[in-house]
SEPATI-212475 format. One record per atom (N, C-alpha, C): residue number from 1; atom name; residue in one letter; x, y, z. Coordinates in Angstrom, 3 decimals, always signed. Example, Ala and Ser with C-alpha at 12.3 -4.5 7.8 and 13.67 -1.06 7.14 Angstrom:
REM residues 2
1/N/A/+13.190/-5.690/+7.800
1/CA/A/+12.300/-4.500/+7.800
1/C/A/+13.200/-3.300/+7.800
2/N/S/+12.850/-2.250/+7.080
2/CA/S/+13.670/-1.060/+7.140
2/C/S/+12.900/+0.030/+7.870
***
This chain:
REM residues 152
1/N/M/+141.175/+203.844/+125.001
1/CA/M/+140.810/+204.672/+123.785
1/C/M/+140.221/+205.972/+124.173
2/N/G/+139.797/+206.000/+125.423
2/CA/G/+139.234/+207.379/+125.942
2/C/G/+140.139/+208.532/+125.785
3/N/P/+141.269/+208.517/+126.263
3/CA/P/+142.192/+209.486/+126.145
3/C/P/+142.437/+209.991/+124.646
4/N/L/+142.522/+208.948/+123.786
4/CA/L/+142.692/+209.383/+122.342
4/C/L/+141.630/+210.219/+121.847
5/N/R/+140.242/+209.752/+122.190
5/CA/R/+139.236/+210.407/+121.673
5/C/R/+139.193/+211.799/+122.347
6/N/V/+139.656/+212.040/+123.696
6/CA/V/+139.627/+213.390/+124.099
6/C/V/+140.611/+214.168/+123.426
7/N/F/+141.812/+213.755/+123.071
7/CA/F/+142.722/+214.444/+122.327
7/C/F/+142.179/+214.627/+120.862
8/N/L/+141.548/+213.776/+120.232
8/CA/L/+140.887/+214.131/+119.026
8/C/L/+139.911/+215.276/+118.994
9/N/V/+139.141/+215.291/+119.997
9/CA/V/+138.066/+216.276/+120.156
9/C/V/+138.848/+217.667/+120.385
10/N/L/+139.803/+217.710/+121.242
10/CA/L/+140.462/+218.819/+121.469
10/C/L/+141.238/+219.464/+120.243
11/N/L/+141.944/+218.492/+119.565
11/CA/L/+142.564/+218.883/+118.294
11/C/L/+141.718/+219.448/+117.208
12/N/F/+140.476/+218.767/+117.225
12/CA/F/+139.422/+219.208/+116.184
12/C/F/+138.946/+220.540/+116.479
13/N/G/+138.689/+220.857/+117.867
13/CA/G/+138.250/+222.189/+118.300
13/C/G/+139.169/+223.252/+118.019
14/N/I/+140.425/+222.991/+118.274
14/CA/I/+141.503/+223.896/+118.099
14/C/I/+141.642/+224.277/+116.584
15/N/L/+141.510/+223.208/+115.742
15/CA/L/+141.589/+223.406/+114.256
15/C/L/+140.376/+224.266/+113.797
16/N/V/+139.236/+224.080/+114.283
16/CA/V/+138.020/+224.769/+113.923
16/C/V/+138.339/+226.304/+114.266
17/N/M/+138.851/+226.588/+115.437
17/CA/M/+139.194/+227.903/+115.877
17/C/M/+140.341/+228.615/+114.853
18/N/L/+141.340/+227.700/+114.664
18/CA/L/+142.243/+228.114/+113.570
18/C/L/+141.675/+228.469/+112.382
19/N/Q/+140.737/+227.487/+111.847
19/CA/Q/+140.190/+227.711/+110.401
19/C/Q/+139.226/+228.917/+110.318
20/N/T/+138.489/+229.323/+111.448
20/CA/T/+137.471/+230.331/+111.248
20/C/T/+137.917/+231.720/+111.900
21/N/L/+138.881/+231.631/+112.766
21/CA/L/+139.284/+232.923/+113.389
21/C/L/+140.746/+233.396/+113.227
22/N/S/+141.554/+232.547/+113.561
22/CA/S/+143.099/+232.767/+113.694
22/C/S/+143.639/+233.038/+112.262
23/N/L/+143.478/+232.016/+111.419
23/CA/L/+144.191/+232.083/+110.026
23/C/L/+143.610/+233.272/+109.287
24/N/P/+142.275/+233.411/+109.068
24/CA/P/+141.805/+234.556/+108.430
24/C/P/+142.246/+235.833/+108.930
25/N/G/+142.273/+236.035/+110.318
25/CA/G/+142.601/+237.248/+111.061
25/C/G/+144.141/+237.410/+110.699
26/N/Q/+144.980/+236.355/+110.771
26/CA/Q/+146.297/+236.592/+110.613
26/C/Q/+146.754/+237.002/+109.242
27/N/F/+146.117/+236.566/+108.278
27/CA/F/+146.356/+236.997/+106.858
27/C/F/+145.750/+238.430/+106.597
28/N/A/+144.735/+238.814/+107.340
28/CA/A/+144.227/+240.115/+107.199
28/C/A/+145.250/+241.087/+107.745
29/N/Y/+145.735/+240.659/+108.877
29/CA/Y/+146.635/+241.597/+109.601
29/C/Y/+148.028/+241.725/+108.705
30/N/M/+148.410/+240.498/+108.171
30/CA/M/+149.626/+240.618/+107.328
30/C/M/+149.397/+241.636/+106.069
31/N/A/+148.208/+241.462/+105.488
31/CA/A/+147.857/+242.363/+104.255
31/C/A/+147.929/+243.907/+104.822
32/N/E/+147.404/+244.138/+106.016
32/CA/E/+147.441/+245.578/+106.381
32/C/E/+148.856/+246.126/+106.782
33/N/E/+149.730/+245.169/+107.202
33/CA/E/+151.147/+245.565/+107.524
33/C/E/+152.001/+245.524/+106.350
34/N/S/+151.700/+244.734/+105.296
34/CA/S/+152.701/+244.748/+104.280
34/C/S/+151.745/+244.814/+102.951
35/N/P/+151.272/+246.071/+102.623
35/CA/P/+150.385/+246.210/+101.492
35/C/P/+150.891/+245.624/+100.336
36/N/E/+152.331/+245.699/+99.921
36/CA/E/+152.859/+245.096/+98.750
36/C/E/+152.460/+243.583/+98.626
37/N/Q/+152.355/+242.920/+99.663
37/CA/Q/+151.958/+241.522/+99.722
37/C/Q/+150.422/+241.308/+99.982
38/N/A/+149.645/+242.289/+99.931
38/CA/A/+148.240/+242.026/+100.294
38/C/A/+147.670/+241.118/+99.271
39/N/Y/+148.129/+241.012/+98.144
39/CA/Y/+147.555/+240.089/+97.092
39/C/Y/+147.597/+238.470/+97.579
40/N/L/+148.469/+238.283/+98.471
40/CA/L/+148.694/+236.911/+98.914
40/C/L/+147.574/+236.581/+100.019
41/N/R/+146.817/+237.613/+100.526
41/CA/R/+145.922/+237.283/+101.648
41/C/R/+144.946/+236.254/+101.302
42/N/W/+144.201/+236.290/+100.361
42/CA/W/+143.218/+235.305/+100.114
42/C/W/+143.782/+233.957/+99.666
43/N/P/+144.845/+233.961/+98.687
43/CA/P/+145.350/+232.531/+98.341
43/C/P/+145.793/+231.947/+99.569
44/N/M/+146.589/+232.641/+100.442
44/CA/M/+147.328/+232.050/+101.702
44/C/M/+146.007/+231.528/+102.617
45/N/T/+144.978/+232.347/+102.826
45/CA/T/+144.013/+231.860/+103.729
45/C/T/+143.274/+230.654/+103.076
46/N/I/+143.061/+230.632/+101.789
46/CA/I/+142.380/+229.431/+101.259
46/C/I/+143.238/+228.149/+101.371
47/N/V/+144.507/+228.318/+101.088
47/CA/V/+145.464/+227.173/+101.109
47/C/V/+145.573/+226.611/+102.550
48/N/T/+145.756/+227.579/+103.594
48/CA/T/+146.009/+226.987/+104.901
48/C/T/+144.565/+226.485/+105.660
49/N/V/+143.444/+227.154/+105.067
49/CA/V/+142.152/+226.583/+105.601
49/C/V/+141.887/+225.095/+104.971
50/N/F/+142.408/+224.989/+103.753
50/CA/F/+142.235/+223.718/+103.067
50/C/F/+143.027/+222.687/+103.724
51/N/W/+144.461/+223.009/+104.135
51/CA/W/+145.015/+222.086/+104.841
51/C/W/+144.572/+221.630/+106.239
52/N/V/+143.972/+222.699/+107.044
52/CA/V/+143.333/+222.342/+108.193
52/C/V/+142.187/+221.413/+108.022
53/N/L/+141.378/+221.619/+106.815
53/CA/L/+140.351/+220.660/+106.609
53/C/L/+140.781/+219.288/+106.306
54/N/C/+141.842/+219.192/+105.556
54/CA/C/+142.501/+217.732/+105.408
54/C/C/+142.897/+217.189/+106.758
55/N/I/+143.384/+217.920/+107.626
55/CA/I/+143.721/+217.272/+108.932
55/C/I/+142.469/+216.877/+109.670
56/N/Q/+141.409/+217.755/+109.414
56/CA/Q/+140.063/+217.406/+110.172
56/C/Q/+139.477/+216.108/+109.572
57/N/V/+139.580/+215.886/+108.222
57/CA/V/+139.188/+214.729/+107.580
57/C/V/+140.023/+213.531/+108.167
58/N/V/+141.225/+213.633/+108.440
58/CA/V/+142.121/+212.482/+109.224
58/C/V/+141.558/+212.344/+110.574
59/N/I/+141.208/+213.391/+111.207
59/CA/I/+140.766/+213.071/+112.653
59/C/I/+139.462/+212.530/+112.672
60/N/V/+138.468/+212.760/+111.794
60/CA/V/+137.162/+212.117/+111.725
60/C/V/+137.395/+210.799/+111.464
61/N/S/+138.089/+210.475/+110.330
61/CA/S/+138.351/+209.121/+109.887
61/C/S/+138.992/+208.437/+111.020
62/N/T/+139.814/+208.913/+111.605
62/CA/T/+140.519/+208.170/+112.818
62/C/T/+139.507/+207.846/+113.996
63/N/W/+138.742/+208.711/+114.244
63/CA/W/+137.435/+208.586/+115.187
63/C/W/+136.527/+207.461/+114.722
64/N/K/+136.169/+207.316/+113.447
64/CA/K/+135.354/+206.376/+112.888
64/C/K/+136.134/+204.915/+112.888
65/N/L/+137.457/+204.974/+112.650
65/CA/L/+138.205/+203.637/+112.791
65/C/L/+138.252/+203.219/+114.350
66/N/L/+138.414/+204.059/+115.109
66/CA/L/+138.329/+203.713/+116.633
66/C/L/+137.046/+203.168/+116.934
67/N/T/+135.956/+203.647/+116.380
67/CA/T/+134.502/+203.027/+116.716
67/C/T/+134.555/+201.633/+116.159
68/N/L/+135.131/+201.421/+114.958
68/CA/L/+135.101/+200.154/+114.336
68/C/L/+136.066/+199.062/+115.139
69/N/V/+136.948/+199.662/+115.689
69/CA/V/+137.925/+198.718/+116.610
69/C/V/+137.045/+198.425/+117.763
70/N/E/+136.409/+199.244/+118.366
70/CA/E/+135.586/+199.108/+119.541
70/C/E/+134.608/+198.014/+119.384
71/N/R/+133.981/+198.112/+118.013
71/CA/R/+132.809/+197.091/+117.793
71/C/R/+133.408/+196.001/+117.143
72/N/D/+134.710/+195.649/+117.155
72/CA/D/+135.355/+194.475/+116.496
72/C/D/+134.965/+194.409/+115.053
73/N/R/+134.807/+195.569/+114.406
73/CA/R/+134.598/+195.427/+112.997
73/C/R/+135.578/+196.245/+112.072
74/N/I/+136.699/+196.294/+112.644
74/CA/I/+137.840/+196.887/+111.968
74/C/I/+138.284/+196.218/+110.554
75/N/F/+137.981/+194.823/+110.658
75/CA/F/+138.447/+194.005/+109.409
75/C/F/+137.187/+193.940/+108.608
76/N/S/+136.925/+195.166/+107.949
76/CA/S/+135.636/+195.133/+107.092
76/C/S/+135.958/+196.250/+105.913
77/N/D/+134.990/+196.171/+104.940
77/CA/D/+135.222/+197.237/+103.930
77/C/D/+134.895/+198.654/+104.391
78/N/A/+134.265/+198.728/+105.345
78/CA/A/+133.925/+200.124/+106.018
78/C/A/+135.228/+200.675/+106.532
79/N/A/+136.111/+199.973/+107.238
79/CA/A/+137.219/+200.330/+107.567
79/C/A/+138.238/+200.947/+106.500
80/N/L/+138.123/+199.984/+105.478
80/CA/L/+138.911/+200.346/+104.295
80/C/L/+138.566/+201.749/+103.667
81/N/R/+137.285/+202.016/+103.692
81/CA/R/+136.834/+203.385/+103.152
81/C/R/+137.122/+204.546/+103.874
82/N/W/+137.290/+204.255/+105.321
82/CA/W/+137.829/+205.372/+106.218
82/C/W/+139.259/+205.432/+106.098
83/N/V/+140.100/+204.509/+105.831
83/CA/V/+141.505/+204.575/+105.588
83/C/V/+141.678/+205.254/+104.175
84/N/D/+140.855/+204.916/+103.173
84/CA/D/+140.927/+205.641/+101.972
84/C/D/+140.708/+207.065/+102.132
85/N/A/+139.843/+207.420/+102.879
85/CA/A/+139.534/+209.088/+103.133
85/C/A/+140.848/+209.568/+103.838
86/N/I/+141.607/+208.878/+104.624
86/CA/I/+142.881/+209.482/+105.180
86/C/I/+143.877/+209.554/+104.064
87/N/V/+144.067/+208.532/+103.292
87/CA/V/+144.906/+208.617/+102.126
87/C/V/+144.677/+209.805/+101.185
88/N/W/+143.372/+209.813/+100.939
88/CA/W/+143.036/+210.894/+99.953
88/C/W/+143.186/+212.333/+100.399
89/N/A/+142.970/+212.403/+101.753
89/CA/A/+143.241/+213.795/+102.509
89/C/A/+144.819/+214.071/+102.315
90/N/I/+145.546/+212.994/+102.618
90/CA/I/+146.970/+213.257/+102.646
90/C/I/+147.314/+213.594/+101.174
91/N/V/+146.786/+212.982/+100.291
91/CA/V/+147.203/+213.221/+98.807
91/C/V/+146.866/+214.701/+98.441
92/N/A/+145.585/+215.073/+98.812
92/CA/A/+145.114/+216.404/+98.390
92/C/A/+146.058/+217.591/+99.128
93/N/A/+146.341/+217.271/+100.421
93/CA/A/+147.127/+218.306/+101.031
93/C/A/+148.702/+218.224/+100.499
94/N/W/+149.115/+217.010/+99.941
94/CA/W/+150.348/+217.067/+99.398
94/C/W/+150.455/+217.776/+98.026
95/N/V/+149.250/+217.523/+97.131
95/CA/V/+149.257/+218.285/+95.961
95/C/V/+149.284/+219.734/+96.112
96/N/V/+148.555/+220.230/+97.071
96/CA/V/+148.519/+221.702/+97.302
96/C/V/+149.858/+222.194/+97.738
97/N/L/+150.429/+221.418/+98.681
97/CA/L/+151.845/+221.696/+99.139
97/C/L/+152.839/+221.841/+97.972
98/N/L/+152.647/+220.970/+97.030
98/CA/L/+153.538/+220.842/+95.881
98/C/L/+153.362/+222.216/+95.178
99/N/G/+152.130/+222.533/+94.910
99/CA/G/+151.960/+223.708/+94.291
99/C/G/+152.595/+225.051/+94.905
100/N/V/+152.422/+225.000/+96.191
100/CA/V/+153.020/+226.147/+97.035
100/C/V/+154.540/+226.035/+96.848
101/N/F/+155.005/+224.831/+96.930
101/CA/F/+156.460/+224.658/+96.714
101/C/F/+156.981/+225.159/+95.431
102/N/L/+156.315/+224.772/+94.422
102/CA/L/+156.766/+225.270/+93.160
102/C/L/+156.525/+226.704/+92.827
103/N/Y/+155.565/+227.353/+93.492
103/CA/Y/+155.265/+228.812/+93.289
103/C/Y/+156.461/+229.615/+94.085
104/N/I/+156.706/+229.021/+95.395
104/CA/I/+157.643/+229.757/+96.125
104/C/I/+159.128/+229.441/+95.541
105/N/G/+159.325/+228.281/+95.294
105/CA/G/+160.573/+227.730/+94.785
105/C/G/+161.166/+228.486/+93.533
106/N/F/+160.322/+228.971/+92.658
106/CA/F/+160.574/+229.672/+91.444
106/C/F/+160.706/+231.262/+91.557
107/N/S/+160.143/+231.689/+92.880
107/CA/S/+160.283/+233.034/+93.086
107/C/S/+161.089/+233.496/+94.348
108/N/A/+161.661/+232.450/+94.987
108/CA/A/+162.389/+232.726/+96.124
108/C/A/+163.797/+233.162/+95.850
109/N/S/+164.251/+234.108/+96.725
109/CA/S/+165.634/+234.606/+96.561
109/C/S/+166.619/+233.898/+97.452
110/N/D/+165.953/+233.322/+98.666
110/CA/D/+166.654/+232.711/+99.617
110/C/D/+166.360/+231.129/+99.475
111/N/P/+167.258/+230.210/+99.721
111/CA/P/+166.863/+228.956/+99.587
111/C/P/+166.326/+228.218/+100.798
112/N/G/+166.100/+228.975/+101.983
112/CA/G/+165.649/+228.411/+103.117
112/C/G/+164.154/+228.045/+103.133
113/N/L/+163.377/+228.825/+102.610
113/CA/L/+161.898/+228.481/+102.709
113/C/L/+161.586/+227.181/+101.638
114/N/P/+162.136/+227.356/+100.574
114/CA/P/+162.026/+226.287/+99.567
114/C/P/+162.555/+224.979/+100.052
115/N/L/+163.690/+225.061/+100.729
115/CA/L/+164.220/+223.756/+101.404
115/C/L/+163.251/+223.279/+102.604
116/N/L/+162.720/+224.088/+103.267
116/CA/L/+161.701/+223.669/+104.351
116/C/L/+160.460/+223.177/+103.738
117/N/L/+159.990/+223.856/+102.680
117/CA/L/+158.808/+223.172/+101.990
117/C/L/+159.191/+221.863/+101.270
118/N/F/+160.308/+221.725/+100.786
118/CA/F/+160.696/+220.358/+100.205
118/C/F/+160.712/+219.368/+101.444
119/N/L/+161.222/+219.682/+102.511
119/CA/L/+161.259/+218.899/+103.563
119/C/L/+159.970/+218.458/+103.952
120/N/M/+159.009/+219.396/+103.960
120/CA/M/+157.614/+218.897/+104.295
120/C/M/+156.912/+218.169/+103.222
121/N/L/+157.380/+218.486/+101.948
121/CA/L/+156.727/+217.695/+100.849
121/C/L/+157.134/+216.113/+101.040
122/N/V/+158.451/+215.909/+101.389
122/CA/V/+158.976/+214.576/+101.622
122/C/V/+158.339/+213.858/+102.801
123/N/G/+158.052/+214.617/+104.008
123/CA/G/+157.610/+214.061/+105.019
123/C/G/+156.121/+213.770/+104.768
124/N/V/+155.381/+214.735/+104.127
124/CA/V/+153.859/+214.159/+103.904
124/C/V/+153.778/+213.070/+102.880
125/N/A/+154.795/+212.919/+101.885
125/CA/A/+154.751/+211.865/+101.064
125/C/A/+155.026/+210.629/+101.757
126/N/A/+155.864/+210.636/+102.706
126/CA/A/+156.241/+209.570/+103.487
126/C/A/+155.058/+209.175/+104.362
127/N/L/+154.417/+209.971/+104.923
127/CA/L/+153.149/+209.688/+105.791
127/C/L/+152.202/+209.153/+104.860
128/N/G/+152.013/+209.587/+103.697
128/CA/G/+150.842/+209.134/+102.756
128/C/G/+151.298/+207.698/+102.267
129/N/L/+152.423/+207.498/+101.963
129/CA/L/+153.063/+206.102/+101.712
129/C/L/+152.886/+205.108/+102.903
130/N/L/+153.039/+205.505/+103.956
130/CA/L/+152.925/+204.812/+105.255
130/C/L/+151.446/+204.296/+105.170
131/N/M/+150.523/+205.240/+105.026
131/CA/M/+149.100/+204.936/+105.077
131/C/M/+148.796/+204.060/+103.969
132/N/V/+149.376/+204.105/+102.806
132/CA/V/+148.993/+203.152/+101.816
132/C/V/+149.431/+201.735/+102.181
133/N/V/+150.610/+201.562/+102.815
133/CA/V/+151.013/+200.279/+103.326
133/C/V/+150.269/+199.840/+104.412
134/N/M/+149.728/+200.554/+105.283
134/CA/M/+148.777/+200.354/+106.368
134/C/M/+147.366/+199.710/+105.787
135/N/R/+147.085/+200.449/+104.774
135/CA/R/+145.696/+199.999/+104.002
135/C/R/+145.999/+198.726/+103.437
136/N/A/+147.092/+198.364/+102.885
136/CA/A/+147.317/+197.059/+102.302
136/C/A/+147.475/+195.979/+103.322
137/N/L/+148.072/+196.360/+104.426
137/CA/L/+147.952/+195.358/+105.545
137/C/L/+146.540/+195.134/+106.079
138/N/L/+145.725/+196.242/+106.172
138/CA/L/+144.370/+196.067/+106.648
138/C/L/+143.608/+195.174/+105.684
139/N/R/+143.804/+195.467/+104.390
139/CA/R/+143.181/+194.693/+103.482
139/C/R/+143.558/+193.164/+103.532
140/N/Q/+144.863/+192.752/+103.635
140/CA/Q/+145.359/+191.466/+103.822
140/C/Q/+144.757/+190.841/+105.076
141/N/A/+144.601/+191.515/+106.130
141/CA/A/+144.148/+190.970/+107.494
141/C/A/+142.651/+190.767/+107.231
142/N/T/+142.048/+191.623/+106.662
142/CA/T/+140.555/+191.403/+106.412
142/C/T/+140.324/+190.195/+105.603
143/N/T/+141.142/+189.923/+104.502
143/CA/T/+140.772/+188.665/+103.697
143/C/T/+141.221/+187.517/+104.474
144/N/L/+142.187/+187.559/+105.459
144/CA/L/+142.651/+186.405/+106.217
144/C/L/+141.522/+186.099/+107.314
145/N/R/+140.919/+187.106/+107.713
145/CA/R/+139.906/+186.967/+108.746
145/C/R/+138.670/+186.435/+108.062
146/N/T/+138.310/+186.924/+106.910
146/CA/T/+137.155/+186.438/+106.082
146/C/T/+137.411/+184.806/+105.811
147/N/D/+138.651/+184.517/+105.380
147/CA/D/+139.033/+183.062/+104.919
147/C/D/+138.810/+182.317/+106.312
148/N/M/+139.396/+182.812/+107.517
148/CA/M/+139.266/+181.996/+108.677
148/C/M/+137.715/+181.776/+109.101
149/N/E/+136.973/+182.649/+108.827
149/CA/E/+135.624/+182.639/+109.312
149/C/E/+134.906/+181.633/+108.333
150/N/A/+135.290/+181.644/+107.048
150/CA/A/+134.774/+180.587/+106.117
150/C/A/+135.002/+179.192/+106.539
151/N/V/+136.353/+179.008/+107.000
151/CA/V/+136.725/+177.575/+107.319
151/C/V/+135.996/+177.168/+108.683
152/N/I/+135.863/+177.847/+109.558
152/CA/I/+135.107/+177.690/+110.829
152/C/I/+133.717/+177.537/+110.608
***
């Protein structure tokens, strides 16, 4: 689990850099280069920084779940709370993505970007539903382990 933790720390660090430097700077540059679209600078900055925050919640939750696995406490209510945090982060990101899809879908002249956003919507929805299934499996395994401990 050491390599996974190293990867999670690296990913989190890169995301902090994106969140604080790269994304705001990129949208400021875009506003300077295309003044007719400058009004999108702050909405795009807020939306993308929010998506990065959602990914960071998933990373922190994964870290906490790894800790529970190492301590042999993965079959507990604490684990379910961290899985819930992952599910809610995915749901929040999906809802904002849906808003972006609807905004762009109704104003786009080319179907390429709306189609790409729709593909992303389906992908994020599938990921969220997969996490709901994983949560149900964790709940069932937790119940079975609790029942087994009661018998012993």
